[in-house]
N, C-alpha and C positions, 0 to 999 in steps of 0.2 A: 746682646752679649750673653753667652751661656754662663750659668751659675756654677760655682765650684761644687763638687760633690763632697758631701759630708761623710767622713768615715763612721761617724756615730749613726747616721741614717742607714748606711750600708749594713752595719753590724745589727741594727734593729731589724732590718729586713731578713737577715740570715737567721736571727734568733726566732723571729716570728715564723719563718718557714719551718724551722725545727718543730715548733709547737704544733703548727697546722698539719704537717706531714705525720707527726706522731699520732695526732688525733684522727685525721681524715684520710691518710695515705697520700700517695703521689698525685692523686686527683685534686688535692687542695687547690682552691682557686687563688689566682694572683690578687684578686680583690680582698679576700680574707687575709692573705699574707700581709698586704699593705696595711689594711685596717688594724691588724694585730700589732703592727709596728707604729701605729699612730700616724700613718701617712695616707695620702690619696693614692688610688691605684696607679695612676699615671706616673707617680714618683718612682715606683718600682722599676719602670722601664728607663728611667734616667740612670739607674745603677746597673741594670742587667738588660741586655737587648731583647731577651725572651725568657720565658719560663725555663726552657731547657738550659740556658746559660746560668740562670739562678741555681738550678738543681746541680749542675756541674760544679759551680763554685762552692755550693754548700757541701757537696761530697768531698771536695778538696779540703775545705775547712775542718770538717769533722774527722776525716782520716788523718790529717796533719796533727790535729789535737791529740788523738789517741796515740799516734806513733811518737809524738813528742813526749808524751807521758811515759810510754814504755822505754824510750831511749834515755830518759832523764838519768836514771841510775842503772843503766844496763850493765850487767856483769860480764864485760867482754872477755876477761881472763878466766872466767869460770868454765867448768866442763859443760858439755851439751845439756845434760839433764838440768842443771841449775839455770842455764840460759833459757831453756824451754819453760821451766817453772816460772821464771821471771815474766816471760811473755804472757803466760797463763794468768798469773796473779794480777799483773798490772792492767791487762785488758779487763778482767773481771771487776777490779776496783773502779775503773773508769765507767764501765757499763752499769754497775750497780749505783754509783753516785749520780749518773746522768742517764736515766732511763729514756727520756725523750730523745736525746742525742743518739743513743744506741739504736732505738727503734728507727729513727730517720736514716741513720747510717746503713742499717741492714736493708731497708727498703731501697735505698739508692744503690747499694752494692749490687743488687739483683736486677736493677733496671737497665733496659736498653737505652734509656735517655742519656746515661753516662757514656760519653764518647771514648773512643779508643785513645785519643790524645790525652784526655783527662786521666784515664787509667795509666797511661805511660808516665805522665807527670808524677803520679802517685808512687810508682815503682821506685823512683829515686829517693822518696821519703822513707820507704819501708826499711832500707838499709839492713841493720843487724837482725831485724825480725825476719826478713826474707832469707838471709843466710842461715839463721838458726833453723827455720822451718824446712829449708831445703835439706839441711843435714839430717833432721829428724825423718824426712821423707825417704832417706836412704837406709833406714834401719828397720829391723823386725818386720812386722806385718805390712808396713808401708812400702818396703823396697820393691815389691813387684807391682805396685799400683801406680797410676799416672802421677806425674809431677803435680804438686798442689794438693794431693789427697790428704796428706797429714795436716795441712792448714785447715782444710775443710772439716776434717774429723775433729780437730781442736775446737773450731768454731761451733760445731754442732753440740759438742759436749759442754761447752761454755753456755750455750743457750739452755741446755737441760739444767745446768747448775742454777742459772738465774730463775728459771721457772720454778724449780723446787724450793730455792731459797726464798722466793716471794711467798710461798705457802708456809714455809717453816723457817722464819727468820732466825730463830734461836740456834739453828743448825748450820747457818751459813758458813762460818769459818771452817768447821769440820768438813762440810760438804766440798768446799773449794779445794781443800788439801786431798781428801779421799778421791775426788773425781780426777785430780791431776795424776794421782798414783795409778788409777785405772788407765788413763790416757798413756802414761809412760810405759805401762806393762805392754800395751799394744806396740809401742815403739821399740822396746828393748827385747 
């Protein structure tokens, strides 16, 4: 008789995968991921049919977490600038609070391991963020560029903020706001 799967063990495997990927990259072994969760390697395959499935599930978990955070107090009735600023600030808060999750999320986002189906499932979760960034993409310097360019530009600038904030933590709050103003000048 098959044993019931424990939600706690599944969660422990996902948390361990975050740590291992943040440390070793996407080449992190399933053995180390299982060991980091306090489980035998074979147990991982009780919860995930393959490493690819684990990584796709982790991608969904991390992206859902950050988008839930952004949507929590999303200013739907505000103007575009304020909505874009909200996306900017909330993503940075999440990323600064959870550096391992951010690093794993970035690596997974650029990986071919993440299936088209997984990416499509994620689109439904993006909601107001997608709508806001699509609107930003139709403004200023972005309007003649391919769809998605504004989102990519925002992400790149957020990475720069995190890099500099790590070196100069006392300037983090000011840097977050000034960098958004620079981003917005490109958009308007």
